[in-house]
C-alpha atoms as an extended CHARMM CRD file, in Angstrom:
* protein
*
       100  EXT
         1         1  MET       CA           -216.8870000000     -101.5000000000      -24.6060000000  PROA      1               0.0000000000
         2         2  LYS       CA           -215.9300000000      -97.0450000000      -24.9040000000  PROA      2               0.0000000000
         3         3  ILE       CA           -212.6080000000      -98.3400000000      -22.7470000000  PROA      3               0.0000000000
         4         4  ARG       CA           -211.7340000000     -101.1660000000      -25.5050000000  PROA      4               0.0000000000
         5         5  HSD       CA           -212.3210000000      -98.4320000000      -28.2010000000  PROA      5               0.0000000000
         6         6  GLY       CA           -210.5050000000      -96.1450000000      -26.7270000000  PROA      6               0.0000000000
         7         7  LEU       CA           -206.9440000000      -98.4120000000      -26.2970000000  PROA      7               0.0000000000
         8         8  THR       CA           -207.7020000000      -98.9400000000      -29.7560000000  PROA      8               0.0000000000
         9         9  MET       CA           -207.5970000000      -95.6500000000      -31.0980000000  PROA      9               0.0000000000
        10        10  LEU       CA           -204.3140000000      -94.4950000000      -29.0070000000  PROA      10              0.0000000000
        11        11  ALA       CA           -202.7280000000      -98.1410000000      -30.2400000000  PROA      11              0.0000000000
        12        12  LEU       CA           -203.3630000000      -97.0900000000      -33.4430000000  PROA      12              0.0000000000
        13        13  MET       CA           -201.8080000000      -93.6070000000      -32.8880000000  PROA      13              0.0000000000
        14        14  ALA       CA           -198.9340000000      -94.3240000000      -31.6150000000  PROA      14              0.0000000000
        15        15  SER       CA           -198.6030000000      -96.7810000000      -33.9630000000  PROA      15              0.0000000000
        16        16  ALA       CA           -198.5960000000      -94.2790000000      -36.5160000000  PROA      16              0.0000000000
        17        17  GLY       CA           -196.7320000000      -91.8350000000      -34.6840000000  PROA      17              0.0000000000
        18        18  LEU       CA           -194.2400000000      -94.2890000000      -34.8490000000  PROA      18              0.0000000000
        19        19  ALA       CA           -194.0130000000      -94.7070000000      -38.3700000000  PROA      19              0.0000000000
        20        20  GLN       CA           -194.0300000000      -91.1590000000      -39.1750000000  PROA      20              0.0000000000
        21        21  ALA       CA           -190.7180000000      -91.2690000000      -36.7510000000  PROA      21              0.0000000000
        22        22  GLN       CA           -189.0400000000      -93.5210000000      -38.8620000000  PROA      22              0.0000000000
        23        23  ASP       CA           -190.3650000000      -92.0850000000      -42.1080000000  PROA      23              0.0000000000
        24        24  ALA       CA           -188.3780000000      -88.6670000000      -40.5500000000  PROA      24              0.0000000000
        25        25  LEU       CA           -184.9450000000      -90.8510000000      -39.9070000000  PROA      25              0.0000000000
        26        26  GLN       CA           -185.2800000000      -92.8170000000      -42.9900000000  PROA      26              0.0000000000
        27        27  VAL       CA           -185.3830000000      -89.3980000000      -45.5010000000  PROA      27              0.0000000000
        28        28  ARG       CA           -182.3960000000      -87.7000000000      -42.6610000000  PROA      28              0.0000000000
        29        29  SER       CA           -180.7940000000      -90.8440000000      -43.8120000000  PROA      29              0.0000000000
        30        30  TRP       CA           -180.6310000000      -90.5860000000      -47.1770000000  PROA      30              0.0000000000
        31        31  ALA       CA           -179.9830000000      -86.5860000000      -46.6840000000  PROA      31              0.0000000000
        32        32  ALA       CA           -176.9920000000      -87.3830000000      -45.1250000000  PROA      32              0.0000000000
        33        33  ALA       CA           -175.7190000000      -89.2710000000      -48.2490000000  PROA      33              0.0000000000
        34        34  CYS       CA           -175.7630000000      -85.7990000000      -49.6470000000  PROA      34              0.0000000000
        35        35  ALA       CA           -173.4600000000      -83.3180000000      -46.5690000000  PROA      35              0.0000000000
        36        36  ASN       CA           -169.8750000000      -84.8280000000      -48.6280000000  PROA      36              0.0000000000
        37        37  CYS       CA           -170.6800000000      -81.7380000000      -51.3170000000  PROA      37              0.0000000000
        38        38  HSD       CA           -173.3560000000      -79.5860000000      -49.0900000000  PROA      38              0.0000000000
        39        39  GLY       CA           -172.8820000000      -79.4270000000      -46.1750000000  PROA      39              0.0000000000
        40        40  THR       CA           -174.3830000000      -81.2900000000      -42.9520000000  PROA      40              0.0000000000
        41        41  ASP       CA           -178.1260000000      -80.2080000000      -43.4420000000  PROA      41              0.0000000000
        42        42  GLY       CA           -177.3830000000      -79.0530000000      -46.3370000000  PROA      42              0.0000000000
        43        43  ARG       CA           -175.1460000000      -75.6580000000      -45.2280000000  PROA      43              0.0000000000
        44        44  ALA       CA           -172.6550000000      -76.0490000000      -47.6650000000  PROA      44              0.0000000000
        45        45  GLN       CA           -169.1090000000      -74.9160000000      -47.3930000000  PROA      45              0.0000000000
        46        46  PRO       CA           -167.9810000000      -71.3930000000      -49.8140000000  PROA      46              0.0000000000
        47        47  GLY       CA           -168.0730000000      -72.7810000000      -53.1480000000  PROA      47              0.0000000000
        48        48  MET       CA           -170.3810000000      -76.0550000000      -52.8920000000  PROA      48              0.0000000000
        49        49  GLU       CA           -173.9100000000      -75.1610000000      -53.1310000000  PROA      49              0.0000000000
        50        50  SER       CA           -176.3840000000      -75.2440000000      -49.8610000000  PROA      50              0.0000000000
        51        51  LEU       CA           -179.0830000000      -76.6800000000      -50.0190000000  PROA      51              0.0000000000
        52        52  ALA       CA           -180.8440000000      -75.3110000000      -46.5330000000  PROA      52              0.0000000000
        53        53  GLY       CA           -183.3470000000      -73.8310000000      -46.8710000000  PROA      53              0.0000000000
        54        54  ALA       CA           -183.9580000000      -73.9410000000      -50.6670000000  PROA      54              0.0000000000
        55        55  ASN       CA           -186.8990000000      -73.9200000000      -52.9550000000  PROA      55              0.0000000000
        56        56  LYS       CA           -188.7270000000      -77.6080000000      -52.3430000000  PROA      56              0.0000000000
        57        57  ASP       CA           -190.0280000000      -77.6330000000      -56.3380000000  PROA      57              0.0000000000
        58        58  ASP       CA           -186.3390000000      -76.0820000000      -57.4320000000  PROA      58              0.0000000000
        59        59  MET       CA           -184.7180000000      -78.5290000000      -55.7300000000  PROA      59              0.0000000000
        60        60  VAL       CA           -186.7120000000      -81.6500000000      -57.2490000000  PROA      60              0.0000000000
        61        61  LYS       CA           -186.8150000000      -79.6010000000      -60.8780000000  PROA      61              0.0000000000
        62        62  LYS       CA           -183.1050000000      -80.2250000000      -60.4670000000  PROA      62              0.0000000000
        63        63  MET       CA           -182.4000000000      -83.5380000000      -59.4380000000  PROA      63              0.0000000000
        64        64  LEU       CA           -185.1950000000      -84.8350000000      -62.0290000000  PROA      64              0.0000000000
        65        65  ASP       CA           -183.2340000000      -82.3310000000      -64.7540000000  PROA      65              0.0000000000
        66        66  PHE       CA           -180.2140000000      -84.5690000000      -63.5160000000  PROA      66              0.0000000000
        67        67  LYS       CA           -181.5230000000      -87.6680000000      -63.0290000000  PROA      67              0.0000000000
        68        68  ALA       CA           -183.0760000000      -87.7010000000      -66.6800000000  PROA      68              0.0000000000
        69        69  GLY       CA           -179.8180000000      -86.1030000000      -67.7920000000  PROA      69              0.0000000000
        70        70  ARG       CA           -181.4820000000      -82.8070000000      -68.6350000000  PROA      70              0.0000000000
        71        71  LYS       CA           -178.8410000000      -81.0260000000      -66.3890000000  PROA      71              0.0000000000
        72        72  PRO       CA           -175.0170000000      -82.0170000000      -67.0140000000  PROA      72              0.0000000000
        73        73  ALA       CA           -172.8300000000      -82.4300000000      -64.1500000000  PROA      73              0.0000000000
        74        74  THR       CA           -170.0890000000      -83.7260000000      -62.9310000000  PROA      74              0.0000000000
        75        75  ILE       CA           -171.1720000000      -86.8160000000      -60.8180000000  PROA      75              0.0000000000
        76        76  MET       CA           -175.5530000000      -85.7380000000      -59.9070000000  PROA      76              0.0000000000
        77        77  HSD       CA           -176.5690000000      -87.1500000000      -62.7470000000  PROA      77              0.0000000000
        78        78  GLN       CA           -175.1060000000      -90.4000000000      -61.4340000000  PROA      78              0.0000000000
        79        79  LEU       CA           -176.3690000000      -89.7310000000      -57.7060000000  PROA      79              0.0000000000
        80        80  ALA       CA           -179.8840000000      -88.8670000000      -58.8900000000  PROA      80              0.0000000000
        81        81  LYS       CA           -180.5350000000      -92.0040000000      -60.4400000000  PROA      81              0.0000000000
        82        82  GLY       CA           -179.9250000000      -93.3570000000      -57.2090000000  PROA      82              0.0000000000
        83        83  TYR       CA           -183.3010000000      -92.7240000000      -55.7380000000  PROA      83              0.0000000000
        84        84  SER       CA           -186.6370000000      -92.8630000000      -56.9280000000  PROA      84              0.0000000000
        85        85  ASP       CA           -188.9870000000      -89.7930000000      -57.4050000000  PROA      85              0.0000000000
        86        86  GLU       CA           -190.4880000000      -89.8010000000      -54.3820000000  PROA      86              0.0000000000
        87        87  GLN       CA           -187.4260000000      -90.1600000000      -52.5600000000  PROA      87              0.0000000000
        88        88  ILE       CA           -186.2750000000      -87.1060000000      -54.6120000000  PROA      88              0.0000000000
        89        89  THR       CA           -189.1880000000      -85.3020000000      -53.3710000000  PROA      89              0.0000000000
        90        90  ALA       CA           -188.9870000000      -86.3330000000      -49.6340000000  PROA      90              0.0000000000
        91        91  ILE       CA           -185.4820000000      -85.3070000000      -49.7150000000  PROA      91              0.0000000000
        92        92  ALA       CA           -186.0830000000      -81.8430000000      -51.4080000000  PROA      92              0.0000000000
        93        93  GLY       CA           -188.4320000000      -81.2630000000      -49.0980000000  PROA      93              0.0000000000
        94        94  TYR       CA           -186.2700000000      -81.8870000000      -45.6860000000  PROA      94              0.0000000000
        95        95  PHE       CA           -183.1930000000      -80.0060000000      -47.2860000000  PROA      95              0.0000000000
        96        96  ALA       CA           -186.8450000000      -77.0480000000      -47.8980000000  PROA      96              0.0000000000
        97        97  ALA       CA           -187.5260000000      -77.2140000000      -44.1770000000  PROA      97              0.0000000000
        98        98  GLN       CA           -184.0220000000      -77.4040000000      -43.0420000000  PROA      98              0.0000000000
        99        99  LYS       CA           -182.7100000000      -73.3460000000      -41.5880000000  PROA      99              0.0000000000
       100       100  LYS       CA           -180.0480000000      -71.3590000000      -43.7190000000  PROA      100             0.0000000000
């Protein structure tokens, strides 16, 4: 019985690890859409805003303001509408975790 319980726990832990890895890959693919303007992993070329290492809460607020039309933009207001609030939070977390 103990061996069976241990195997079940091991399988659950492996499954949870796989789900986390898939989630991380999903967030990374969402963030990749930002690379054209904000650079690979959020490290932009001069003249564009870098996102790497930026404050997560500030990024979420800006994106939600773009999405709601409270912050003027040339394209960000359109792009922000393509993401749920949860996706925006996840993407901001990804960029905040990147080294500047």
